[in-house]
OpenMM code with the backbone's topology and positions (N, CA, C; nanometers):
from openmm import Vec3, app, unit

residues = "GLN VAL GLN LEU VAL GLU SER GLY GLY GLY LEU VAL GLN ALA GLY GLY SER LEU ARG LEU SER CYS ASP ALA SER GLY ARG THR SER SER THR TYR ALA MET GLY TRP PHE ARG GLN ALA PRO GLY LYS GLU ARG GLU PHE VAL ALA ALA ILE SER ARG ASN SER ALA ASN THR LEU TYR SER ASP SER VAL LYS GLY ARG PHE THR ILE SER ARG ASP ASN ALA LYS ASN THR VAL TYR LEU GLN MET ASN SER LEU LYS PRO GLU ASP THR ALA VAL TYR TYR CYS ALA ALA SER GLN SER ASN TYR TYR ALA VAL HIS ARG THR SER ASP ALA TYR ASP TYR TRP GLY ARG GLY THR GLN VAL THR VAL SER SER".split()
positions = [
    Vec3(5.3167, -5.6172, 14.4979),
    Vec3(5.3402, -5.4949, 14.5236),
    Vec3(5.3073, -5.3788, 14.4198),
    Vec3(5.2670, -5.3047, 14.4632),
    Vec3(5.2360, -5.1888, 14.3437),
    Vec3(5.3344, -5.0223, 14.3891),
    Vec3(5.3534, -4.9688, 14.2804),
    Vec3(5.3900, -4.8477, 14.3074),
    Vec3(5.3046, -4.7464, 14.2407),
    Vec3(5.3028, -4.6180, 14.3042),
    Vec3(5.2169, -4.4951, 14.2426),
    Vec3(5.3165, -4.4263, 14.2258),
    Vec3(5.2437, -4.3457, 14.1433),
    Vec3(5.3081, -4.1969, 14.0972),
    Vec3(5.2136, -4.0834, 14.0496),
    Vec3(5.1807, -3.9743, 14.1455),
    Vec3(5.0925, -3.9021, 14.1209),
    Vec3(5.1321, -3.7897, 14.0217),
    Vec3(5.0586, -3.7328, 13.9307),
    Vec3(5.0642, -3.6220, 13.8970),
    Vec3(4.9748, -3.5132, 13.8475),
    Vec3(4.9770, -3.4315, 13.7944),
    Vec3(4.8915, -3.3138, 13.7563),
    Vec3(4.8621, -3.1817, 13.8128),
    Vec3(4.9223, -3.1991, 13.9415),
    Vec3(4.9364, -3.0696, 14.0530),
    Vec3(4.9698, -2.9461, 13.9991),
    Vec3(4.9596, -2.8204, 14.0409),
    Vec3(5.0005, -2.7229, 14.0374),
    Vec3(4.9467, -2.6112, 14.0917),
    Vec3(4.9607, -2.4660, 14.0330),
    Vec3(4.8833, -2.3638, 14.1118),
    Vec3(4.7397, -2.3131, 13.9941),
    Vec3(4.6440, -2.2811, 14.0555),
    Vec3(4.5442, -2.2583, 14.0099),
    Vec3(4.4775, -2.1306, 14.0740),
    Vec3(4.3586, -2.0899, 14.0242),
    Vec3(4.3244, -1.9821, 14.0879),
    Vec3(4.1983, -2.0324, 14.1503),
    Vec3(4.1216, -1.9795, 14.2779),
    Vec3(4.0138, -2.0482, 14.2953),
    Vec3(3.8805, -2.0411, 14.2062),
    Vec3(3.8393, -2.1266, 14.1945),
    Vec3(3.6994, -2.1838, 14.0869),
    Vec3(3.7256, -2.2214, 13.9712),
    Vec3(3.9059, -2.2474, 13.9824),
    Vec3(3.9429, -2.3384, 13.8939),
    Vec3(3.9221, -2.5194, 13.9027),
    Vec3(4.0041, -2.5384, 13.7750),
    Vec3(3.9906, -2.7150, 13.7885),
    Vec3(4.1225, -2.7860, 13.7455),
    Vec3(4.1325, -2.9050, 13.8017),
    Vec3(4.2669, -2.9609, 13.8216),
    Vec3(4.2110, -3.0972, 13.7743),
    Vec3(4.2838, -3.1917, 13.7079),
    Vec3(4.2973, -3.3528, 13.7100),
    Vec3(4.4195, -3.4076, 13.7697),
    Vec3(4.4026, -3.4580, 13.8931),
    Vec3(4.5088, -3.5336, 13.9143),
    Vec3(4.5143, -3.6748, 13.8842),
    Vec3(4.6164, -3.7307, 13.8038),
    Vec3(4.6408, -3.8899, 13.7725),
    Vec3(4.7133, -3.9396, 13.8759),
    Vec3(4.7095, -4.0695, 13.8744),
    Vec3(4.7732, -4.1825, 13.9846),
    Vec3(4.8292, -4.3128, 13.8795),
    Vec3(4.9230, -4.2922, 13.8142),
    Vec3(5.0084, -4.4090, 13.7556),
    Vec3(5.0396, -4.5233, 13.8480),
    Vec3(5.0098, -4.6819, 13.8066),
    Vec3(5.0221, -4.7542, 13.9114),
    Vec3(5.1113, -4.8516, 13.7959),
    Vec3(5.2401, -4.9074, 13.8815),
    Vec3(5.2908, -4.9926, 13.8033),
    Vec3(5.3710, -5.1102, 13.9055),
    Vec3(5.3962, -5.2454, 13.8594),
    Vec3(5.3993, -5.3443, 13.9267),
    Vec3(5.2647, -5.4043, 13.9277),
    Vec3(5.2514, -5.5055, 13.9995),
    Vec3(5.1017, -5.5486, 14.0008),
    Vec3(4.9683, -5.4504, 13.9546),
    Vec3(4.9087, -5.5081, 13.8806),
    Vec3(4.8053, -5.4111, 13.8322),
    Vec3(4.6993, -5.3839, 13.9448),
    Vec3(4.6661, -5.2225, 13.8876),
    Vec3(4.6129, -5.1508, 13.9920),
    Vec3(4.4524, -5.1929, 14.0027),
    Vec3(4.4073, -5.2797, 13.9112),
    Vec3(4.2647, -5.3558, 13.9242),
    Vec3(4.2522, -5.4434, 14.0453),
    Vec3(4.3274, -5.4853, 14.1116),
    Vec3(4.3481, -5.5614, 14.2163),
    Vec3(4.3657, -5.4656, 14.3567),
    Vec3(4.3291, -5.3581, 14.3747),
    Vec3(4.3160, -5.2740, 14.4383),
    Vec3(4.1990, -5.1779, 14.4358),
    Vec3(4.1835, -5.1739, 14.5716),
    Vec3(4.0563, -5.0251, 14.5831),
    Vec3(4.1727, -4.9109, 14.6034),
    Vec3(4.1225, -4.8009, 14.5655),
    Vec3(4.2253, -4.6700, 14.5424),
    Vec3(4.1653, -4.5828, 14.6379),
    Vec3(4.2337, -4.4749, 14.6679),
    Vec3(4.1896, -4.3674, 14.7196),
    Vec3(4.2522, -4.2312, 14.7161),
    Vec3(4.2323, -4.1184, 14.7390),
    Vec3(4.3056, -3.9988, 14.7428),
    Vec3(4.2876, -3.9291, 14.8460),
    Vec3(4.4381, -3.8890, 14.9456),
    Vec3(4.4034, -3.8217, 15.0625),
    Vec3(4.5134, -3.6829, 15.0266),
    Vec3(4.4828, -3.5988, 15.1389),
    Vec3(4.5652, -3.4745, 15.1310),
    Vec3(4.6089, -3.4265, 15.2439),
    Vec3(4.6816, -3.3379, 15.2502),
    Vec3(4.7681, -3.3388, 15.3764),
    Vec3(4.8185, -3.1808, 15.3447),
    Vec3(4.7744, -3.0579, 15.4091),
    Vec3(4.8023, -2.9253, 15.4286),
    Vec3(4.8905, -2.9432, 15.5180),
    Vec3(4.9772, -2.8132, 15.4996),
    Vec3(5.0834, -2.7786, 15.6303),
    Vec3(5.0280, -2.7339, 15.7685),
    Vec3(5.0891, -2.7985, 15.8452),
    Vec3(5.0197, -2.8166, 15.9815),
    Vec3(4.8917, -2.9033, 16.0180),
    Vec3(4.8799, -2.9851, 15.8979),
    Vec3(4.7586, -3.0535, 15.9643),
    Vec3(4.7761, -3.1936, 15.8977),
    Vec3(4.6521, -3.2704, 15.9826),
    Vec3(4.6974, -3.4331, 15.9623),
    Vec3(4.6365, -3.4426, 15.8173),
    Vec3(4.6745, -3.5807, 15.7486),
    Vec3(4.6179, -3.6083, 15.6398),
    Vec3(4.5164, -3.6775, 15.6654),
    Vec3(4.4057, -3.6049, 15.5494),
    Vec3(4.2635, -3.6385, 15.5577),
    Vec3(4.2353, -3.7345, 15.4302),
    Vec3(4.1437, -3.7685, 15.4165),
    Vec3(4.0652, -3.8667, 15.2860),
    Vec3(3.9868, -3.7521, 15.2569),
    Vec3(4.0019, -3.8079, 15.1066),
    Vec3(3.9548, -3.7198, 14.9949),
    Vec3(3.8183, -3.8080, 14.9171),
    Vec3(3.9105, -3.9290, 14.8629),
    Vec3(3.8023, -3.9726, 14.7955),
    Vec3(3.8297, -4.1229, 14.7426),
    Vec3(3.7443, -4.2328, 14.7261),
    Vec3(3.8147, -4.3269, 14.7314),
    Vec3(3.6748, -4.4135, 14.6272),
    Vec3(3.7785, -4.5501, 14.5535),
    Vec3(3.6640, -4.5817, 14.4464),
    Vec3(3.7077, -4.7438, 14.4491),
    Vec3(3.5931, -4.8508, 14.4411),
    Vec3(3.6232, -4.9829, 14.4379),
    Vec3(3.7291, -5.0497, 14.3168),
    Vec3(3.7183, -5.1328, 14.3450),
    Vec3(3.8085, -5.2274, 14.2291),
    Vec3(3.7515, -5.2140, 14.1089),
    Vec3(3.6047, -5.2256, 14.0869),
    Vec3(3.5351, -5.2310, 13.9681),
    Vec3(3.4414, -5.1246, 13.9260),
    Vec3(3.5150, -4.9922, 14.0068),
    Vec3(3.4140, -4.8612, 14.0195),
    Vec3(3.2778, -4.8740, 14.0675),
    Vec3(3.2611, -4.9780, 14.1158),
    Vec3(3.1001, -4.9659, 14.1233),
    Vec3(3.0680, -4.8582, 14.2526),
    Vec3(3.1830, -4.8572, 14.3016),
    Vec3(3.1335, -4.7741, 14.4491),
    Vec3(3.2639, -4.6868, 14.4593),
    Vec3(3.2255, -4.5257, 14.4973),
    Vec3(3.2404, -4.4340, 14.5287),
    Vec3(3.2432, -4.3799, 14.6974),
    Vec3(3.3376, -4.3214, 14.7147),
    Vec3(3.2933, -4.2196, 14.8620),
    Vec3(3.3807, -4.1348, 14.8372),
    Vec3(3.3298, -4.0089, 14.9160),
    Vec3(3.3872, -3.9159, 14.8972),
    Vec3(3.3953, -3.8216, 15.0336),
    Vec3(3.4585, -3.7360, 15.0849),
    Vec3(3.4584, -3.6626, 15.1756),
    Vec3(3.3695, -3.5753, 15.1951),
    Vec3(3.2832, -3.4917, 15.2964),
    Vec3(3.1942, -3.4086, 15.2734),
    Vec3(3.2385, -3.2781, 15.2257),
    Vec3(3.3689, -3.2519, 15.2618),
    Vec3(3.4430, -3.0959, 15.2043),
    Vec3(3.4689, -3.1502, 15.0735),
    Vec3(3.4751, -3.2595, 15.0215),
    Vec3(3.4889, -3.2074, 14.8346),
    Vec3(3.3474, -3.2807, 14.7597),
    Vec3(3.2336, -3.3064, 14.8361),
    Vec3(3.1517, -3.3926, 14.7661),
    Vec3(3.0876, -3.2799, 14.6436),
    Vec3(3.0599, -3.3501, 14.5626),
    Vec3(2.9562, -3.2349, 14.4725),
    Vec3(3.0824, -3.1800, 14.3672),
    Vec3(3.2215, -3.1672, 14.4262),
    Vec3(3.2800, -3.0658, 14.3241),
    Vec3(3.4263, -3.1886, 14.2697),
    Vec3(3.4559, -3.2453, 14.3713),
    Vec3(3.5409, -3.3597, 14.2802),
    Vec3(3.5110, -3.5065, 14.2618),
    Vec3(3.5224, -3.5717, 14.1422),
    Vec3(3.5239, -3.7075, 14.0674),
    Vec3(3.6348, -3.7811, 14.0748),
    Vec3(3.6131, -3.9051, 14.1636),
    Vec3(3.7143, -4.0214, 14.1290),
    Vec3(3.6589, -4.0808, 14.0168),
    Vec3(3.7807, -4.1533, 13.9514),
    Vec3(3.7616, -4.2648, 13.8496),
    Vec3(3.8484, -4.3122, 13.8326),
    Vec3(3.8511, -4.4192, 13.7459),
    Vec3(3.9737, -4.5194, 13.7297),
    Vec3(3.9640, -4.6092, 13.5674),
    Vec3(4.0674, -4.6180, 13.5257),
    Vec3(4.0737, -4.6859, 13.4058),
    Vec3(4.1533, -4.7826, 13.4194),
    Vec3(4.1054, -4.9140, 13.4763),
    Vec3(4.2003, -5.0317, 13.4809),
    Vec3(4.2849, -5.0809, 13.3574),
    Vec3(4.2281, -5.0661, 13.2243),
    Vec3(4.3377, -5.1023, 13.1447),
    Vec3(4.4600, -4.9901, 13.1301),
    Vec3(4.4687, -4.9002, 13.1994),
    Vec3(4.5691, -4.8330, 13.1947),
    Vec3(4.6197, -4.7815, 13.3272),
    Vec3(4.5741, -4.8617, 13.3903),
    Vec3(4.6413, -4.8740, 13.5804),
    Vec3(4.6566, -4.7282, 13.5931),
    Vec3(4.5602, -4.6424, 13.5658),
    Vec3(4.5349, -4.5071, 13.6421),
    Vec3(4.4194, -4.4916, 13.7010),
    Vec3(4.4051, -4.4109, 13.8007),
    Vec3(4.3049, -4.3461, 13.8979),
    Vec3(4.3129, -4.2124, 13.8445),
    Vec3(4.2135, -4.1122, 13.8414),
    Vec3(4.1856, -3.9972, 13.8528),
    Vec3(4.0931, -3.9039, 13.9485),
    Vec3(4.1203, -3.8079, 13.9884),
    Vec3(4.0916, -3.7109, 14.0886),
    Vec3(4.0730, -3.6175, 13.9833),
    Vec3(3.9113, -3.5889, 13.9325),
    Vec3(3.8924, -3.4370, 13.8838),
    Vec3(3.8568, -3.3255, 13.9667),
    Vec3(3.9253, -3.2209, 13.9877),
    Vec3(3.8625, -3.1240, 14.0888),
    Vec3(3.8286, -2.9867, 14.0095),
    Vec3(3.6888, -3.0076, 14.0723),
    Vec3(3.6364, -2.8535, 14.0123),
    Vec3(3.5886, -2.7528, 14.1401),
    Vec3(3.5860, -2.6622, 14.0859),
    Vec3(3.5213, -2.5429, 14.2084),
    Vec3(3.6640, -2.5273, 14.2855),
    Vec3(3.7561, -2.5343, 14.2605),
    Vec3(3.8577, -2.5089, 14.3803),
    Vec3(3.8708, -2.4481, 14.4412),
    Vec3(3.8900, -2.4205, 14.5729),
    Vec3(3.9049, -2.3478, 14.6834),
    Vec3(4.0371, -2.3310, 14.7591),
    Vec3(4.0504, -2.2521, 14.7848),
    Vec3(4.2281, -2.2241, 14.8627),
    Vec3(4.2078, -2.3304, 14.9862),
    Vec3(4.0877, -2.3575, 15.0315),
    Vec3(4.1151, -2.4479, 15.1835),
    Vec3(4.1525, -2.5963, 15.0911),
    Vec3(4.1471, -2.6186, 14.9500),
    Vec3(4.2054, -2.7302, 14.8584),
    Vec3(4.3532, -2.7296, 14.8768),
    Vec3(4.4274, -2.6547, 14.9280),
    Vec3(4.5692, -2.6313, 14.9021),
    Vec3(4.6276, -2.7396, 14.9911),
    Vec3(4.6905, -2.8540, 14.9321),
    Vec3(4.7463, -2.9664, 15.0324),
    Vec3(4.8461, -3.0065, 14.9270),
    Vec3(4.9434, -3.1312, 14.9623),
    Vec3(5.0004, -3.2248, 14.8945),
    Vec3(4.8558, -3.3580, 14.8648),
    Vec3(4.8362, -3.4284, 14.7627),
    Vec3(4.7507, -3.4685, 14.7583),
    Vec3(4.8277, -3.6345, 14.7374),
    Vec3(4.7889, -3.7244, 14.8284),
    Vec3(4.8060, -3.8614, 14.8101),
    Vec3(4.7513, -3.9942, 14.7056),
    Vec3(4.8373, -4.0631, 14.6414),
    Vec3(4.7506, -4.1808, 14.6020),
    Vec3(4.7523, -4.3272, 14.6813),
    Vec3(4.6541, -4.3731, 14.7063),
    Vec3(4.6768, -4.4969, 14.7804),
    Vec3(4.6211, -4.6145, 14.7112),
    Vec3(4.6903, -4.7220, 14.7674),
    Vec3(4.6265, -4.8403, 14.7370),
    Vec3(4.5997, -4.9240, 14.8178),
    Vec3(4.4746, -5.0091, 14.8150),
    Vec3(4.4302, -5.1097, 14.9484),
    Vec3(4.3911, -5.2357, 14.8679),
    Vec3(4.4819, -5.3482, 14.9310),
    Vec3(4.4452, -5.4929, 14.9002),
    Vec3(4.2974, -5.5181, 14.9252),
    Vec3(4.1829, -5.5293, 14.8415),
    Vec3(4.0549, -5.5306, 14.8942),
    Vec3(3.9765, -5.6383, 14.8120),
    Vec3(3.8654, -5.6713, 14.8679),
    Vec3(3.7462, -5.7381, 14.7776),
    Vec3(3.6960, -5.6353, 14.6963),
    Vec3(3.5993, -5.6941, 14.5826),
    Vec3(3.5741, -5.6377, 14.4453),
    Vec3(3.4936, -5.4877, 14.4456),
    Vec3(3.4385, -5.4922, 14.5675),
    Vec3(3.2867, -5.4171, 14.6125),
    Vec3(3.3280, -5.2908, 14.7175),
    Vec3(3.4812, -5.2891, 14.7625),
    Vec3(3.5178, -5.2089, 14.8890),
    Vec3(3.5750, -5.0540, 14.8683),
    Vec3(3.5195, -5.0049, 14.9341),
    Vec3(3.6059, -4.8559, 14.9483),
    Vec3(3.6114, -4.8040, 15.0991),
    Vec3(3.7636, -4.7270, 15.1107),
    Vec3(3.7952, -4.7364, 15.2327),
    Vec3(3.7960, -4.5571, 15.2495),
    Vec3(3.7751, -4.4800, 15.3808),
    Vec3(3.7968, -4.3881, 15.4081),
    Vec3(3.9156, -4.3613, 15.4968),
    Vec3(3.9636, -4.4906, 15.5434),
    Vec3(4.0791, -4.4817, 15.6596),
    Vec3(4.2018, -4.5117, 15.6026),
    Vec3(4.3314, -4.4260, 15.6650),
    Vec3(4.4385, -4.4343, 15.5763),
    Vec3(4.5062, -4.5474, 15.6088),
    Vec3(4.4730, -4.6158, 15.7566),
    Vec3(4.5299, -4.7608, 15.7624),
    Vec3(4.5135, -4.9154, 15.6924),
    Vec3(4.3705, -4.8462, 15.6217),
    Vec3(4.3424, -4.9567, 15.5200),
    Vec3(4.4034, -4.9876, 15.4124),
    Vec3(4.5060, -4.8971, 15.3804),
    Vec3(4.5574, -4.8771, 15.2424),
    Vec3(4.7160, -4.9210, 15.2805),
    Vec3(4.7732, -5.0323, 15.1849),
    Vec3(4.9048, -5.0728, 15.1461),
    Vec3(4.9900, -5.0015, 15.1176),
    Vec3(4.9689, -4.9427, 15.0218),
    Vec3(5.0870, -4.8626, 14.8968),
    Vec3(5.0437, -4.7088, 14.9215),
    Vec3(5.1456, -4.6254, 14.9311),
    Vec3(5.1398, -4.4834, 14.8977),
    Vec3(5.2337, -4.4257, 14.7707),
    Vec3(5.1805, -4.2951, 14.7290),
    Vec3(5.2285, -4.2469, 14.6372),
    Vec3(5.3486, -4.1348, 14.7293),
    Vec3(5.4071, -4.0360, 14.6246),
    Vec3(5.5136, -3.9396, 14.7360),
    Vec3(5.3901, -3.8175, 14.7322),
    Vec3(5.3433, -3.8032, 14.6588),
    Vec3(5.2302, -3.6775, 14.6563),
    Vec3(5.2554, -3.5646, 14.5618),
    Vec3(5.1743, -3.5297, 14.5011),
    Vec3(5.1755, -3.3913, 14.4001),
    Vec3(5.1158, -3.2441, 14.4730),
    Vec3(5.1654, -3.1545, 14.4800),
    Vec3(5.1363, -3.0261, 14.5261),
    Vec3(4.9909, -2.9954, 14.4687),
    Vec3(4.9188, -2.9217, 14.5208),
    Vec3(4.7910, -2.8874, 14.4619),
    Vec3(4.7897, -2.6732, 14.5380),
    Vec3(4.7908, -2.6053, 14.4736),
    Vec3(4.7706, -2.4659, 14.5306),
    Vec3(4.7029, -2.3740, 14.4859),
    Vec3(4.5935, -2.3301, 14.5738),
    Vec3(4.4572, -2.2609, 14.5250),
    Vec3(4.4544, -2.1140, 14.5324),
    Vec3(4.5094, -2.0125, 14.4585),
    Vec3(4.5304, -1.9030, 14.5024),
    Vec3(4.3609, -1.8232, 14.5248),
    Vec3(4.3360, -1.7380, 14.5870),
    Vec3(4.2529, -1.6873, 14.6156),
    Vec3(4.2279, -1.5512, 14.5441),
] * unit.nanometer
topology = app.Topology()
chain = topology.addChain("A")
for resn in residues:
    res = topology.addResidue(resn, chain)
    for name in ("N", "CA", "C"):
        topology.addAtom(name, app.Element.getBySymbol(name[0]), res)
């Protein structure tokens, strides 16, 4: 089992940047594929980005491709989401998730993930 804690959210102006972190404790994060999801008020949770256990594969939603970068440091049990060129429509609670997967797998559907953090709020003002 793994516990996930997100941090790094906050208020930023449109065009700005934030870096989210997801710290994993318990079982080492290197045994999990990781993902980021977000949920805006009144909307369903949506996929943002995913990364495989060995960082060989990444996956992004069309809405963030080219602006967001997912990465991981298995030695630190941490996954990152670098968010650049932020837009007001990026405003949401961002969640980190872990999936027990093979070494190269990435997942975009929430039901593939076994563990979730509590989320961190990102607000982008126009």
